Each structure stands twice: as structure tokens, then as C-alpha cells.
C-alpha positions in Angstrom: -11.8 26.9 -0.6 -8.5 26.5 -2.4 -8.2 23.8 -5.0 -5.9 20.9 -4.7 -3.5 22.5 -7.2 -3.3 25.7 -5.0 -2.5 23.5 -1.9 0.2 21.6 -3.7 3.0 24.2 -3.1 2.2 24.3 0.7 2.3 20.5 0.8 5.6 20.3 -1.1 7.1 23.0 1.1 6.1 21.2 4.3 7.5 17.9 3.0 10.7 19.6 2.0 11.1 21.3 5.4 10.3 18.1 7.3 12.7 16.1 5.2 15.5 18.7 5.9 14.9 18.4 9.6 14.7 14.6 9.4 18.1 14.4 7.7 19.8 17.1 9.6 20.4 14.9 12.6 21.1 11.7 10.8 24.1 12.5 8.8 26.7 9.8 9.2 30.4 10.6 9.7 33.1 8.7 7.8 36.4 7.5 8.9 39.0 6.2 6.5 40.0 3.5 9.0 36.5 2.4 10.0 34.1 3.5 7.3 30.7 5.0 8.2 30.2 5.8 11.9 26.6 5.5 12.9 25.3 8.1 15.4 23.8 6.4 18.5 22.5 9.8 19.8 19.1 10.7 18.5 17.7 14.2 18.5 15.3 14.7 21.4 11.7 14.8 20.4 11.2 18.2 22.0 14.1 19.7 19.9 12.6 18.1 16.8 9.2 19.6 17.5 10.9 23.0 18.3 12.5 23.0 14.8 9.2 22.1 13.2 7.6 25.1 15.1 10.2 27.4 13.7 9.8 26.2 10.1 6.1 25.5 9.9 3.8 25.8 12.9 1.1 23.7 11.2 3.6 20.9 10.8 4.4 21.0 14.5 0.8 21.1 15.5 -0.1 18.2 13.1 2.9 16.2 14.3 1.9 16.7 18.0 -1.6 15.5 17.1 -0.1 12.4 15.3 2.1 11.7 18.4 -0.8 12.0 20.8 -3.1 9.8 18.6 -0.3 7.2 18.3 0.2 7.2 22.1 -3.5 6.9 22.8 -4.2 4.2 20.2 -1.0 2.2 20.3 -0.2 2.5 24.0 3.4 3.7 23.6 5.3 6.8 22.6 6.7 7.1 19.1 10.5 7.6 19.0 12.1 10.4 17.1 13.6 7.9 14.7 10.1 6.4 14.0 8.7 9.9 13.5 11.5 10.9 11.1 10.8 7.7 9.2 7.1 8.5 9.1 7.9 11.9 7.6 10.5 10.8 5.0 9.5 7.4 3.7 7.9 7.9 0.3 5.6 10.9 0.4 5.3 10.7 4.1 2.9 8.7 6.3 -0.6 9.6 5.0 -2.0 10.0 8.5 0.8 12.3 9.5 0.6 14.4 6.3 -3.2 14.5 6.7 -2.9 15.8 10.2 -0.4 18.4 9.2 -2.8 19.5 6.4 -5.8 19.5 8.7 -3.8 21.7 11.2 -2.9 24.1 8.4 -6.5 24.4 7.3 -7.8 24.4 11.0 -10.1 21.6 9.9 -11.2 19.7 13.1 -13.4 17.2 11.1 -10.4 16.2 8.9 -8.2 16.0 12.1 -10.7 13.6 13.6 -10.9 11.6 10.4 -7.1 11.2 10.2 -6.8 10.2 13.9 -9.3 7.4 13.2 -7.1 6.2 10.3 -4.0 5.7 12.4 -2.8 2.1 12.5 -0.4 0.8 15.0 2.7 -1.1 13.9 2.1 -4.9 14.1 -1.6 -4.4 14.9 -4.7 -2.4 14.1 -6.0 0.5 16.2 -7.0 -0.2 19.8 
């Protein structure tokens, strides 16, 4: 089994790829007359997952597991904006990163563990 140090490059590469995707659709435009223009159109979740699939299949698989667990435990669908925030804030949401790692390692026990750790915003798990 690879050591934590050997897994670090993969983790860093996944975070970098996810950050790139997250910021690719959120760039603001500027206008000398009006300043920063905020985009009201958000990238559709299916497109976002498709990009993840192209860059890192384990990231897409782990993200799908995160979205399914969120829907099941919290009773609603996570938006693309919320997903991007989960990926890019700090070192990324620990549950999401754990699910991505579990997908990469094909570790179903770790996947189950991380699903149980998911907490809903404004409340605990159902």
C-alpha cells in the first residue's frame, strides 16, 4: 500500500485540477463604466462532472458519490456553486476529498466511512 508521501502528488494534482475547473466558469468580466460584472449563469452540473471525467475519472466518481450522499442525507441537490465552493475552500471539503481519494483507491470501506461523515449545512445528517 503506498505511503501518505507517495499519495501526496496525486492529491495535489486532483486539487489543482478541481480548482482549475472551479475557477474556469467563475471569471468575472470588467467594464470601465460599471466595474466587475457578475455572471448569473452557472455551469450546469452535468458539464462540470464531464470536465472532471476528462481530467481525473476518480475525481468525477468521488464527486458523484458526494452529490448522491448529500442528496440522500440532506434532502436536496447540491448546486454547482456549492460544489465548486466545497472543492476550492481551503484544502477542499474533507468529505469530498476523502470520497475522491476512496474512488481513486477503489476503497469501498473508506467510501462508506466518508459518506457517514457528511454533514448538511445548518443541520447534522438525517
